[in-house]
N, CA and C atoms as a LAMMPS dump frame, in Angstrom:
ITEM: TIMESTEP
0
ITEM: NUMBER OF ATOMS
645
ITEM: BOX BOUNDS ff ff ff
-5.0000000000000000e+02 5.0000000000000000e+02
-5.0000000000000000e+02 5.0000000000000000e+02
-5.0000000000000000e+02 5.0000000000000000e+02
ITEM: ATOMS id mol type element x y z
1 1 1 N 0.642 -1.213 -0.209
2 1 2 C 0.019 -0.034 -0.101
3 1 3 C 0.867 1.135 0.168
4 2 1 N 0.897 1.707 -0.991
5 2 2 C 1.503 3.288 -0.644
6 2 3 C 0.758 4.185 0.213
7 3 1 N 2.179 5.29 0.953
8 3 2 C 2.116 5.704 1.935
9 3 3 C 2.331 7.208 1.203
10 4 1 N 1.37 8.191 1.549
11 4 2 C 1.114 9.785 1.079
12 4 3 C 2.385 10.847 2.027
13 5 1 N 3.837 10.905 1.213
14 5 2 C 4.526 11.418 1.876
15 5 3 C 4.159 13.312 1.451
16 6 1 N 4.858 13.546 2.906
17 6 2 C 4.491 14.972 2.775
18 6 3 C 5.476 16.076 2.025
19 7 1 N 5.582 17.028 1.235
20 7 2 C 6.453 17.799 0.633
21 7 3 C 7.549 18.098 1.365
22 8 1 N 9.021 18.146 0.978
23 8 2 C 9.794 18.679 1.758
24 8 3 C 9.955 20.228 2.197
25 9 1 N 10.047 20.981 3.476
26 9 2 C 10.015 21.867 3.55
27 9 3 C 10.259 23.157 2.834
28 10 1 N 11.638 22.837 2.16
29 10 2 C 12.42 23.656 1.752
30 10 3 C 11.436 23.494 -0.131
31 11 1 N 11.306 22.415 -0.646
32 11 2 C 9.65 22.386 -1.662
33 11 3 C 8.757 23.893 -1.512
34 12 1 N 7.997 23.435 0.075
35 12 2 C 7.316 24.278 0.108
36 12 3 C 7.458 25.958 0.612
37 13 1 N 8.78 25.964 1.184
38 13 2 C 8.959 27.462 1.028
39 13 3 C 9.218 28.093 -0.368
40 14 1 N 9.577 26.801 -1.401
41 14 2 C 10.116 27.475 -2.453
42 14 3 C 9.045 27.927 -3.405
43 15 1 N 8.164 27.195 -3.242
44 15 2 C 6.356 27.186 -4.16
45 15 3 C 6.396 28.587 -3.658
46 16 1 N 5.877 28.27 -2.462
47 16 2 C 5.454 29.716 -1.367
48 16 3 C 6.14 31.184 -2.162
49 17 1 N 7.448 31.203 -2.353
50 17 2 C 8.445 31.907 -2.855
51 17 3 C 7.669 32.297 -4.614
52 18 1 N 7.664 31.324 -5.526
53 18 2 C 7.429 31.333 -6.752
54 18 3 C 5.999 32.117 -6.459
55 19 1 N 5.027 31.792 -6.113
56 19 2 C 3.528 32.115 -6.007
57 19 3 C 4.071 33.698 -5.62
58 20 1 N 4.252 33.861 -4.694
59 20 2 C 4.567 35.62 -4.448
60 20 3 C 5.008 36.149 -5.389
61 21 1 N 6.204 35.921 -5.972
62 21 2 C 7.257 36.233 -7.344
63 21 3 C 5.747 36.562 -8.411
64 22 1 N 5.058 35.547 -8.646
65 22 2 C 4.495 35.563 -10.113
66 22 3 C 3.304 36.101 -9.901
67 23 1 N 2.102 36.045 -8.307
68 23 2 C 1.503 36.835 -8.622
69 23 3 C 0.329 36.39 -9.14
70 24 1 N -0.865 37.002 -9.907
71 24 2 C -1.944 36.313 -10.317
72 24 3 C -1.545 35.47 -11.798
73 25 1 N -1.866 34.492 -12.465
74 25 2 C -1.273 33.955 -13.587
75 25 3 C -2.635 33.623 -14.511
76 26 1 N -3.449 33.249 -14.304
77 26 2 C -4.592 33.126 -14.976
78 26 3 C -4.548 31.585 -15.689
79 27 1 N -4.068 31.176 -14.792
80 27 2 C -3.317 29.447 -15.189
81 27 3 C -4.579 28.396 -14.136
82 28 1 N -5.226 27.673 -14.597
83 28 2 C -6.014 26.807 -13.849
84 28 3 C -5.325 26.299 -12.938
85 29 1 N -5.527 25.25 -11.419
86 29 2 C -5.115 24.931 -10.549
87 29 3 C -3.885 23.97 -11.047
88 30 1 N -4.049 22.992 -12.038
89 30 2 C -3.197 22.239 -12.824
90 30 3 C -1.8 22.402 -13.097
91 31 1 N -2.44 23.628 -14.21
92 31 2 C -1.631 24.236 -15.246
93 31 3 C -0.388 24.859 -13.892
94 32 1 N -0.888 25.635 -12.883
95 32 2 C -0.137 26.343 -11.889
96 32 3 C 0.865 25.323 -11.191
97 33 1 N 0.576 24.255 -10.971
98 33 2 C 1.28 23.134 -10.141
99 33 3 C 2.984 22.745 -11.578
100 34 1 N 1.881 22.397 -12.741
101 34 2 C 3.229 23.071 -13.954
102 34 3 C 4.269 23.709 -13.32
103 35 1 N 3.751 25.09 -13.871
104 35 2 C 4.365 26.535 -13.799
105 35 3 C 5.451 26.607 -12.429
106 36 1 N 4.796 26.392 -11.393
107 36 2 C 5.658 26.157 -10.392
108 36 3 C 6.839 25.022 -10.347
109 37 1 N 6.641 23.844 -10.485
110 37 2 C 7.473 23.18 -10.559
111 37 3 C 8.713 23.426 -11.791
112 38 1 N 8.009 23.982 -13.259
113 38 2 C 8.941 24.107 -14.254
114 38 3 C 10.027 25.38 -13.589
115 39 1 N 9.381 26.361 -13.22
116 39 2 C 10.625 27.36 -12.143
117 39 3 C 11.317 27.088 -11.153
118 40 1 N 10.833 25.892 -10.502
119 40 2 C 11.461 25.392 -9.014
120 40 3 C 12.519 24.775 -9.517
121 41 1 N 12.169 23.823 -10.514
122 41 2 C 13.568 23.492 -11.355
123 41 3 C 15.06 23.696 -12.118
124 42 1 N 13.857 25.065 -12.786
125 42 2 C 14.856 25.992 -13.553
126 42 3 C 15.315 26.989 -13.065
127 43 1 N 14.97 27.809 -12.361
128 43 2 C 15.176 29.4 -12.013
129 43 3 C 14.689 30.135 -12.459
130 44 1 N 14.006 30.048 -13.501
131 44 2 C 13.863 30.763 -14.812
132 44 3 C 12.079 30.949 -14.253
133 45 1 N 11.754 32.573 -14.065
134 45 2 C 10.839 32.96 -14.257
135 45 3 C 10.185 33.049 -15.647
136 46 1 N 10.787 33.287 -16.53
137 46 2 C 10.468 34.008 -18.132
138 46 3 C 9.784 32.774 -18.6
139 47 1 N 10.121 31.603 -18.42
140 47 2 C 9.336 30.299 -18.617
141 47 3 C 7.802 30.495 -18.757
142 48 1 N 7.055 31.045 -17.862
143 48 2 C 5.929 31.569 -17.896
144 48 3 C 5.41 31.934 -19.247
145 49 1 N 6.023 33 -19.78
146 49 2 C 5.693 33.703 -21.15
147 49 3 C 5.761 32.602 -22.172
148 50 1 N 6.58 31.429 -22.096
149 50 2 C 6.337 30.659 -23.538
150 50 3 C 5.908 29.322 -23.492
151 51 1 N 5.16 29.304 -21.954
152 51 2 C 4.57 28.07 -21.531
153 51 3 C 3.245 27.561 -22.214
154 52 1 N 2.401 26.656 -23.177
155 52 2 C 1.628 26.852 -23.882
156 52 3 C 0.751 25.426 -23.291
157 53 1 N -0.657 25.316 -23.007
158 53 2 C -1.199 24.111 -22.645
159 53 3 C -2.405 23.905 -23.278
160 54 1 N -2.502 23.198 -24.305
161 54 2 C -4.006 22.714 -25.18
162 54 3 C -5.058 22.734 -24.027
163 55 1 N -6.093 22.784 -24.57
164 55 2 C -6.949 22.282 -23.497
165 55 3 C -7.727 21.157 -22.742
166 56 1 N -7.585 21.526 -21.332
167 56 2 C -7.569 20.332 -20.248
168 56 3 C -6.23 19.455 -20.69
169 57 1 N -4.842 19.959 -21.136
170 57 2 C -4.362 19.015 -21.245
171 57 3 C -3.772 18.068 -20.036
172 58 1 N -3.772 19.424 -18.988
173 58 2 C -3.062 18.584 -17.58
174 58 3 C -3.857 17.582 -17.006
175 59 1 N -4.979 17.815 -16.883
176 59 2 C -6.119 16.91 -16.505
177 59 3 C -6.086 15.494 -17.063
178 60 1 N -6.244 15.831 -18.448
179 60 2 C -6.178 14.52 -19.482
180 60 3 C -4.77 13.937 -19.083
181 61 1 N -3.534 14.266 -18.666
182 61 2 C -2.178 13.222 -18.078
183 61 3 C -2.502 13.08 -17.123
184 62 1 N -3.276 13.323 -16.257
185 62 2 C -3.37 12.839 -14.557
186 62 3 C -4.502 12 -14.667
187 63 1 N -5.719 11.728 -15.648
188 63 2 C -6.065 11.2 -15.872
189 63 3 C -5.9 9.835 -16.077
190 64 1 N -4.769 9.776 -17.32
191 64 2 C -4.17 8.879 -18.223
192 64 3 C -2.785 8.132 -17.497
193 65 1 N -2.33 8.999 -16.647
194 65 2 C -1.582 8.256 -15.551
195 65 3 C -2.075 7.315 -14.284
196 66 1 N -3.161 8.078 -14.137
197 66 2 C -4.024 6.899 -12.857
198 66 3 C -4.574 6.305 -13.688
199 67 1 N -5.038 5.555 -15.044
200 67 2 C -5.374 4.867 -15.881
201 67 3 C -4.434 3.744 -16.175
202 68 1 N -3.094 4.156 -15.656
203 68 2 C -2.397 3.248 -16.06
204 68 3 C -0.999 3.667 -17.182
205 69 1 N -1.626 4.657 -18.056
206 69 2 C -0.484 4.946 -19.301
207 69 3 C 0.74 4.936 -18.687
208 70 1 N 1.851 4.598 -19.595
209 70 2 C 3.313 4.523 -19.594
210 70 3 C 3.694 5.562 -19.692
211 71 1 N 5.115 6.591 -19.722
212 71 2 C 5.874 7.279 -20.376
213 71 3 C 7.021 6.765 -21.181
214 72 1 N 6.923 7.579 -22.681
215 72 2 C 8.288 7.042 -23.148
216 72 3 C 8.752 8.632 -23.783
217 73 1 N 10.111 8.557 -23.099
218 73 2 C 10.921 9.802 -23.658
219 73 3 C 11.518 9.828 -24.653
220 74 1 N 12.375 10.907 -25.183
221 74 2 C 13.082 10.647 -26.124
222 74 3 C 14.707 10.605 -25.869
223 75 1 N 15.203 10.685 -24.656
224 75 2 C 16.308 9.997 -24.678
225 75 3 C 16.668 9.992 -23.171
226 76 1 N 17.76 9.554 -22.831
227 76 2 C 17.906 8.696 -21.234
228 76 3 C 17.726 9.681 -20.724
229 77 1 N 18.106 11.252 -20.875
230 77 2 C 18.033 12.165 -19.441
231 77 3 C 16.991 12.508 -19.098
232 78 1 N 15.841 12.538 -20.059
233 78 2 C 14.714 12.653 -19.974
234 78 3 C 14.035 11.472 -18.996
235 79 1 N 14.743 10.286 -19.21
236 79 2 C 13.867 9.145 -18.799
237 79 3 C 15.038 8.97 -16.874
238 80 1 N 15.958 9.281 -16.616
239 80 2 C 16.444 9.631 -15.611
240 80 3 C 15.756 10.289 -14.822
241 81 1 N 15.178 11.38 -15.41
242 81 2 C 14.471 12.946 -15.006
243 81 3 C 13.438 12.264 -13.789
244 82 1 N 12.656 11.279 -15.073
245 82 2 C 11.227 10.922 -14.573
246 82 3 C 11.479 9.737 -13.636
247 83 1 N 12.271 8.547 -14.146
248 83 2 C 11.656 7.657 -13.337
249 83 3 C 11.817 7.882 -11.883
250 84 1 N 12.699 8.259 -11.519
251 84 2 C 12.475 8.235 -9.395
252 84 3 C 11.051 8.715 -9.237
253 85 1 N 10.308 9.987 -9.677
254 85 2 C 9.219 10.394 -9.412
255 85 3 C 8.017 9.172 -9.947
256 86 1 N 8.59 8.581 -10.895
257 86 2 C 7.652 7.545 -11.106
258 86 3 C 7.625 6.434 -10.292
259 87 1 N 8.521 5.948 -9.966
260 87 2 C 8.454 4.985 -8.815
261 87 3 C 7.736 5.34 -7.569
262 88 1 N 8.6 6.291 -7.057
263 88 2 C 7.803 6.611 -5.684
264 88 3 C 6.463 6.954 -5.828
265 89 1 N 5.593 7.344 -6.366
266 89 2 C 4.396 7.636 -6.43
267 89 3 C 3.557 6.137 -7.361
268 90 1 N 3.386 6.78 -8.862
269 90 2 C 2.411 5.848 -9.393
270 90 3 C 3.136 4.075 -9.834
271 91 1 N 4.089 4.123 -9.841
272 91 2 C 4.923 2.817 -10.086
273 91 3 C 4.898 3.029 -11.793
274 92 1 N 4.704 3.563 -12.238
275 92 2 C 4.308 4.157 -13.268
276 92 3 C 5.836 3.393 -14.465
277 93 1 N 5.11 2.813 -15.976
278 93 2 C 6.402 2.445 -16.555
279 93 3 C 7.302 3.52 -17.369
280 94 1 N 8.292 3.919 -17.322
281 94 2 C 8.7 4.835 -18.266
282 94 3 C 10.152 4.241 -19.345
283 95 1 N 10.01 4.393 -20.195
284 95 2 C 10.502 3.828 -21.361
285 95 3 C 11.429 5.189 -22.042
286 96 1 N 12.632 4.587 -22.752
287 96 2 C 13.147 5.217 -23.583
288 96 3 C 13.632 4.914 -24.988
289 97 1 N 13.206 6.254 -25.932
290 97 2 C 13.018 5.879 -27.479
291 97 3 C 14.01 5.042 -27.894
292 98 1 N 15.255 5.409 -26.985
293 98 2 C 16.663 5.15 -27.437
294 98 3 C 16.466 3.229 -27.107
295 99 1 N 15.823 2.723 -26.895
296 99 2 C 15.996 1.383 -26.264
297 99 3 C 15.603 0.551 -27.52
298 100 1 N 15.009 1.478 -28.789
299 100 2 C 14.368 1.272 -29.996
300 100 3 C 15.379 1.105 -30.679
301 101 1 N 16.41 1.632 -30.877
302 101 2 C 17.131 2.59 -32.217
303 101 3 C 18.266 1.915 -32.242
304 102 1 N 19.135 1.82 -33.645
305 102 2 C 19.869 0.772 -34.195
306 102 3 C 21.123 1.238 -34.682
307 103 1 N 22 1.18 -34.905
308 103 2 C 23.277 1.985 -35.658
309 103 3 C 22.184 2.746 -36.609
310 104 1 N 22.895 4.166 -36.887
311 104 2 C 22.709 4.655 -37.806
312 104 3 C 23.266 5.151 -38.931
313 105 1 N 22.906 4.733 -40.041
314 105 2 C 23.417 5.484 -40.673
315 105 3 C 23.177 6.387 -41.496
316 106 1 N 22.33 6.923 -41.659
317 106 2 C 21.514 8.222 -42.139
318 106 3 C 21.959 9.136 -41.335
319 107 1 N 22.754 10.197 -41.319
320 107 2 C 23.166 11.309 -40.586
321 107 3 C 22.143 12.447 -40.787
322 108 1 N 21.038 11.997 -41.315
323 108 2 C 20.234 13.25 -41.912
324 108 3 C 18.609 13.013 -40.375
325 109 1 N 19.293 12.083 -39.897
326 109 2 C 18.224 11.741 -38.894
327 109 3 C 19.03 11.285 -37.249
328 110 1 N 18.352 10.832 -36.362
329 110 2 C 18.817 11.11 -34.959
330 110 3 C 18.337 9.49 -34.318
331 111 1 N 18.821 8.607 -33.651
332 111 2 C 18.666 7.974 -32.607
333 111 3 C 17.299 7.849 -32.055
334 112 1 N 17.079 8.868 -31.374
335 112 2 C 15.671 9.219 -31.064
336 112 3 C 14.811 8.917 -31.929
337 113 1 N 14.736 9.839 -33.331
338 113 2 C 14.002 9.769 -34.357
339 113 3 C 13.996 8.224 -34.516
340 114 1 N 14.453 7.157 -34.49
341 114 2 C 14.86 5.876 -35.566
342 114 3 C 14.04 5.143 -34.091
343 115 1 N 14.565 4.994 -32.893
344 115 2 C 13.89 4.55 -31.779
345 115 3 C 12.541 5.141 -31.628
346 116 1 N 11.567 6.145 -32.089
347 116 2 C 10.393 6.421 -31.713
348 116 3 C 9.526 5.479 -32.578
349 117 1 N 9.898 5.325 -33.965
350 117 2 C 9.011 4.23 -34.286
351 117 3 C 8.382 2.796 -33.982
352 118 1 N 9.761 2.64 -33.79
353 118 2 C 9.489 1.069 -33.202
354 118 3 C 8.765 0.798 -31.94
355 119 1 N 9.422 2.254 -30.849
356 119 2 C 8.91 2.358 -29.775
357 119 3 C 7.18 2.271 -29.448
358 120 1 N 7.095 3.684 -30.439
359 120 2 C 5.253 3.421 -30.685
360 120 3 C 4.997 2.266 -31.281
361 121 1 N 5.23 1.379 -32.041
362 121 2 C 4.094 0.706 -32.171
363 121 3 C 4.55 -0.516 -31.45
364 122 1 N 5.331 -0.727 -30.582
365 122 2 C 5.572 -1.94 -29.622
366 122 3 C 4.549 -1.073 -28.323
367 123 1 N 4.815 0.069 -27.665
368 123 2 C 4.205 -0.062 -26.859
369 123 3 C 2.653 0.526 -26.87
370 124 1 N 1.947 0.631 -28.462
371 124 2 C 0.651 0.577 -28.112
372 124 3 C 0.136 -0.266 -29.132
373 125 1 N 0.532 -1.218 -29.421
374 125 2 C 0.238 -2.965 -29.66
375 125 3 C 0.436 -3.755 -28.295
376 126 1 N 0.973 -3.198 -27.616
377 126 2 C 1.407 -4.795 -26.588
378 126 3 C 0.963 -3.999 -25.165
379 127 1 N 0.254 -3.055 -24.98
380 127 2 C -0.145 -2.458 -23.483
381 127 3 C -1.339 -2.84 -23.221
382 128 1 N -1.686 -3.095 -21.911
383 128 2 C -2.516 -3.384 -21.196
384 128 3 C -3.196 -2.353 -20.481
385 129 1 N -3.095 -1.365 -20.647
386 129 2 C -3.453 0.204 -20.339
387 129 3 C -4.27 0.264 -21.183
388 130 1 N -5.37 0.725 -20.257
389 130 2 C -6.422 1.716 -21.233
390 130 3 C -6.151 3.179 -21.68
391 131 1 N -4.98 3.823 -21.275
392 131 2 C -4.54 4.826 -21.942
393 131 3 C -3.291 4.518 -22.545
394 132 1 N -3.249 5.002 -24.065
395 132 2 C -1.911 5.123 -24.993
396 132 3 C -0.516 5.846 -23.679
397 133 1 N 0.521 6.165 -24.056
398 133 2 C 1.295 6.698 -23.739
399 133 3 C 1.853 7.863 -23.841
400 134 1 N 2.7 8.523 -22.718
401 134 2 C 2.339 9.837 -22.631
402 134 3 C 4.011 10.106 -22.938
403 135 1 N 4.181 11.05 -24.194
404 135 2 C 5.358 10.712 -24.614
405 135 3 C 5.781 12.412 -24.227
406 136 1 N 7.311 12.137 -23.774
407 136 2 C 8.117 13.288 -23.518
408 136 3 C 9.12 13.864 -24.492
409 137 1 N 9.037 14.98 -24.72
410 137 2 C 10.052 15.3 -25.869
411 137 3 C 10.961 16.699 -25.4
412 138 1 N 12.464 16.252 -25.281
413 138 2 C 13.351 17.433 -24.443
414 138 3 C 14.305 17.669 -25.102
415 139 1 N 14.61 17.02 -26.264
416 139 2 C 16.039 16.702 -26.628
417 139 3 C 15.506 17.282 -28.612
418 140 1 N 15.009 16.418 -28.995
419 140 2 C 14.629 15.669 -30.314
420 140 3 C 13.459 16.126 -31.158
421 141 1 N 13.626 17.264 -31.621
422 141 2 C 12.694 17.661 -32.438
423 141 3 C 12.264 16.603 -33.877
424 142 1 N 13.54 15.931 -34.143
425 142 2 C 13.035 14.378 -35.098
426 142 3 C 12.38 13.367 -34.625
427 143 1 N 12.406 13.126 -33.309
428 143 2 C 11.581 12.233 -32.61
429 143 3 C 9.895 12.707 -32.68
430 144 1 N 9.633 14.168 -32.081
431 144 2 C 8.575 14.771 -32.272
432 144 3 C 7.556 14.942 -33.654
433 145 1 N 8.561 14.511 -34.606
434 145 2 C 8.492 14.907 -35.936
435 145 3 C 7.823 13.463 -36.434
436 146 1 N 8.318 12.55 -35.846
437 146 2 C 8.648 11.039 -36.045
438 146 3 C 6.917 10.573 -35.987
439 147 1 N 6.911 11.034 -34.343
440 147 2 C 5.599 10.772 -33.802
441 147 3 C 4.943 10.996 -34.596
442 148 1 N 4.684 12.379 -34.606
443 148 2 C 3.65 12.942 -35.709
444 148 3 C 3.121 12.316 -36.933
445 149 1 N 4.232 11.964 -37.626
446 149 2 C 3.958 11.253 -38.903
447 149 3 C 3.259 9.955 -38.643
448 150 1 N 3.661 9.386 -37.866
449 150 2 C 2.936 8.446 -37.089
450 150 3 C 1.301 8.412 -37.271
451 151 1 N 1.129 9.33 -36.108
452 151 2 C -0.462 9.481 -35.745
453 151 3 C -1.182 10.05 -37.396
454 152 1 N -0.482 10.657 -38.522
455 152 2 C -0.911 11.176 -39.394
456 152 3 C -1.837 9.888 -40.109
457 153 1 N -0.749 8.887 -39.961
458 153 2 C -0.943 8.079 -40.946
459 153 3 C -1.435 6.924 -40.162
460 154 1 N -2.195 7.121 -38.869
461 154 2 C -3.198 6.307 -38.759
462 154 3 C -2.886 5.633 -36.975
463 155 1 N -1.778 5.967 -36.761
464 155 2 C -1.222 5.225 -35.447
465 155 3 C -1.928 5.613 -34.564
466 156 1 N -1.994 4.971 -33.193
467 156 2 C -2.981 5.665 -32.243
468 156 3 C -2.365 6.765 -31.219
469 157 1 N -2.845 7.747 -31.357
470 157 2 C -2.927 9.144 -30.517
471 157 3 C -2.081 9.03 -29.403
472 158 1 N -0.842 9.651 -28.869
473 158 2 C -0.454 9.655 -27.55
474 158 3 C -1.612 9.958 -26.562
475 159 1 N -1.821 9.937 -25.327
476 159 2 C -2.293 10.684 -24.302
477 159 3 C -2.208 12.133 -24.107
478 160 1 N -0.762 12.328 -24.09
479 160 2 C -0.41 13.716 -23.959
480 160 3 C 0.971 13.425 -24.286
481 161 1 N 1.449 14.866 -24.678
482 161 2 C 3.005 14.975 -25.531
483 161 3 C 3.352 16.375 -25.171
484 162 1 N 4.183 16.041 -23.932
485 162 2 C 5.282 17.138 -23.409
486 162 3 C 6.402 17.515 -24.296
487 163 1 N 6.392 18.792 -25.315
488 163 2 C 7.455 19.069 -26.484
489 163 3 C 7.952 20.369 -25.916
490 164 1 N 8.825 19.647 -25.793
491 164 2 C 9.736 20.991 -25.131
492 164 3 C 11.199 20.695 -25.768
493 165 1 N 11.411 20.312 -26.759
494 165 2 C 12.813 19.893 -27.492
495 165 3 C 13.442 21.309 -27.463
496 166 1 N 14.791 21.52 -27.097
497 166 2 C 15.563 22.735 -26.784
498 166 3 C 16.615 22.722 -28.261
499 167 1 N 16.725 23.687 -28.568
500 167 2 C 17.775 24.514 -29.435
501 167 3 C 17.295 25.312 -30.847
502 168 1 N 17.749 24.741 -31.901
503 168 2 C 17.499 26.058 -33.437
504 168 3 C 17.155 25.051 -34.206
505 169 1 N 17.589 23.883 -34.903
506 169 2 C 17.698 23.476 -35.551
507 169 3 C 16.304 22.312 -36
508 170 1 N 15.34 22.908 -36.321
509 170 2 C 14 22.003 -36.399
510 170 3 C 12.798 22.43 -35.626
511 171 1 N 13.568 22.846 -34.092
512 171 2 C 13.298 22.995 -32.761
513 171 3 C 11.068 23.795 -33.36
514 172 1 N 11.754 25.262 -33.605
515 172 2 C 10.259 25.977 -33.785
516 172 3 C 9.654 25.587 -34.854
517 173 1 N 10.117 25.145 -35.935
518 173 2 C 9.093 24.146 -36.929
519 173 3 C 7.695 22.72 -36.323
520 174 1 N 9.06 22.046 -35.423
521 174 2 C 7.988 20.598 -34.862
522 174 3 C 7.194 21.632 -33.764
523 175 1 N 7.668 22.231 -33.057
524 175 2 C 6.873 22.485 -32.103
525 175 3 C 5.292 23.318 -32.757
526 176 1 N 5.411 24.182 -33.97
527 176 2 C 4.579 24.705 -34.647
528 176 3 C 4.025 23.676 -35.111
529 177 1 N 4.058 23.158 -35.974
530 177 2 C 3.668 21.584 -36.297
531 177 3 C 2.816 20.714 -35.332
532 178 1 N 3.631 20.596 -34.144
533 178 2 C 2.268 19.879 -32.82
534 178 3 C 1.269 21.088 -32.36
535 179 1 N 1.56 22.6 -32.942
536 179 2 C 0.451 23.063 -32.108
537 179 3 C -0.494 22.98 -32.895
538 180 1 N -0.687 23.239 -34.184
539 180 2 C -1.644 23.197 -35.498
540 180 3 C -2.018 21.89 -35.659
541 181 1 N -1.606 20.833 -34.783
542 181 2 C -2.449 19.442 -34.741
543 181 3 C -3.656 19.176 -33.43
544 182 1 N -4.294 18.61 -33.465
545 182 2 C -5.523 18.302 -32.202
546 182 3 C -4.923 17.289 -31.418
547 183 1 N -3.868 17.558 -30.805
548 183 2 C -3.561 16.376 -30.076
549 183 3 C -3.1 17.062 -28.887
550 184 1 N -3.21 16.464 -27.721
551 184 2 C -3.203 17.086 -26.474
552 184 3 C -1.747 17.442 -25.561
553 185 1 N -1.195 18.289 -26.263
554 185 2 C -0.217 18.687 -25.719
555 185 3 C 0.445 20.155 -24.527
556 186 1 N 1.169 19.799 -23.919
557 186 2 C 2.261 21.263 -23.223
558 186 3 C 3.172 21.088 -23.708
559 187 1 N 3.778 22.217 -24.041
560 187 2 C 4.949 22.943 -24.686
561 187 3 C 5.188 24.27 -24.475
562 188 1 N 6.775 24.255 -24.649
563 188 2 C 7.548 25.515 -24.61
564 188 3 C 7.605 25.68 -25.5
565 189 1 N 7.345 27.081 -26.038
566 189 2 C 7.369 27.908 -27.325
567 189 3 C 8.783 28.317 -27.448
568 190 1 N 9.251 28.738 -28.814
569 190 2 C 10.644 29.163 -29.19
570 190 3 C 11.59 28.105 -29.035
571 191 1 N 13.074 28.737 -28.813
572 191 2 C 13.989 27.748 -28.239
573 191 3 C 14.323 27.154 -27.142
574 192 1 N 13.504 27.58 -26.19
575 192 2 C 13.945 26.715 -24.972
576 192 3 C 13.372 25.838 -24.702
577 193 1 N 13.892 24.875 -23.58
578 193 2 C 13.204 23.724 -23.284
579 193 3 C 14.534 22.622 -22.572
580 194 1 N 14.341 21.355 -22.696
581 194 2 C 15.731 20.382 -22.293
582 194 3 C 15.066 19.355 -21.855
583 195 1 N 15.55 18.564 -21.251
584 195 2 C 14.978 17.072 -20.799
585 195 3 C 14.609 17.316 -19.44
586 196 1 N 15.407 18.483 -18.83
587 196 2 C 15.174 18.369 -17.35
588 196 3 C 13.484 19.35 -17.033
589 197 1 N 12.981 20.151 -18.304
590 197 2 C 12.062 20.729 -17.991
591 197 3 C 10.528 19.696 -18.652
592 198 1 N 10.98 19.027 -19.508
593 198 2 C 9.937 18.066 -19.93
594 198 3 C 10.073 16.924 -18.555
595 199 1 N 10.958 16.396 -18.352
596 199 2 C 10.406 15.707 -17.094
597 199 3 C 10.161 16.358 -15.94
598 200 1 N 10.151 17.729 -15.633
599 200 2 C 9.765 18.193 -14.195
600 200 3 C 8.128 18.453 -14.674
601 201 1 N 7.671 18.802 -15.832
602 201 2 C 6.593 18.993 -16.461
603 201 3 C 5.841 17.317 -16.097
604 202 1 N 6.156 16.657 -16.355
605 202 2 C 5.352 15.053 -15.802
606 202 3 C 5.458 14.641 -14.466
607 203 1 N 6.773 15.219 -13.855
608 203 2 C 6.675 14.622 -12.615
609 203 3 C 5.509 15.717 -11.539
610 204 1 N 5.041 16.92 -12.391
611 204 2 C 4.351 18.147 -11.846
612 204 3 C 2.72 16.778 -11.572
613 205 1 N 2.669 16.539 -12.783
614 205 2 C 1.367 15.654 -12.916
615 205 3 C 1.199 13.838 -12.162
616 206 1 N 2.366 13.885 -12.162
617 206 2 C 2.747 12.272 -11.17
618 206 3 C 2.391 12.661 -9.928
619 207 1 N 2.942 14.009 -9.172
620 207 2 C 2.62 14.057 -8.073
621 207 3 C 0.971 14.427 -7.579
622 208 1 N 0.423 14.848 -8.667
623 208 2 C -0.979 15.712 -8.605
624 208 3 C -1.741 13.938 -8.831
625 209 1 N -1.366 13.553 -9.493
626 209 2 C -2.238 12.037 -9.701
627 209 3 C -1.81 10.904 -8.581
628 210 1 N -0.916 11.124 -7.755
629 210 2 C -0.451 10.436 -6.27
630 210 3 C -1.406 10.856 -5.638
631 211 1 N -1.449 12.17 -5.548
632 211 2 C -2.006 12.929 -4.308
633 211 3 C -3.568 12.717 -4.325
634 212 1 N -4.018 12.158 -5.673
635 212 2 C -5.667 12.227 -5.792
636 212 3 C -5.41 10.564 -5.681
637 213 1 N -4.849 9.814 -5.991
638 213 2 C -5.045 8.729 -5.72
639 213 3 C -4.94 8.055 -4.156
640 214 1 N -4.241 8.637 -3.773
641 214 2 C -4.014 8.87 -2.003
642 214 3 C -5.313 8.85 -1.437
643 215 1 N -5.997 9.829 -1.517
644 215 2 C -7.287 10.712 -0.992
645 215 3 C -8.032 9.545 -0.609
C-alpha cells in the first residue's frame, strides 16, 4: 500500500516564494502546478511567457497516469529525470525511445527519431493499459516529427505530448506543427526546453495523480 509523503519543507518554501513572485497568472490549478514545478526546477521565471497548454491537457495527463498510461521519453536524460518520481508515486512504467534505436547510417536522422517508430509500435500494440503512452520530448525535434508522422498515418494518438525540445535546428518547426495539430499537449514555445524541463512537467502531473489516488 502506498503511503502519502509530505512535501519537503524547502520545496514548500520555494513554491510559496514562486507564487508570491509570480502573482496572478490566469492558469488553472493543474497548470499552475506545472508552472511552479518548471520554475522551481530551472530558476527561470521567464518560462511562464512561453508555456502553452492545449485545452484540459493537464487534467487529461493526470487521468491517463491514473489509468496506467506509461511514459515514453526521447532520451536517457529525460528518462532519468522521470524514473524516480514515477517509481515512488504510481509505479508508472517509463521507457526511452533509444532502447529501440539501432546503429544509424543516415546522418539526416537521429537515434531518438529512429527509436520512436519502433517504440511507438510496440508500446501501443502490446500495452494492457486503457490509455496510450504519454510522450516526453526534451531534446529531439526529429523524434517529435516522427511521432506526428505516425499519428497522421493512422497510429494511435498519445494520451499527452510534453514537447520541450531545446535548440535551433528544426525545433520551432516541430513545435509549430504540434501546435497546429489536434493532439493534447504541453509545450514551450521558441528555442527553450530540455530534458530537465520535460521531466519536471510530467513530475508535476505524477505528483498530482499520486495525491489524488492517495486521498
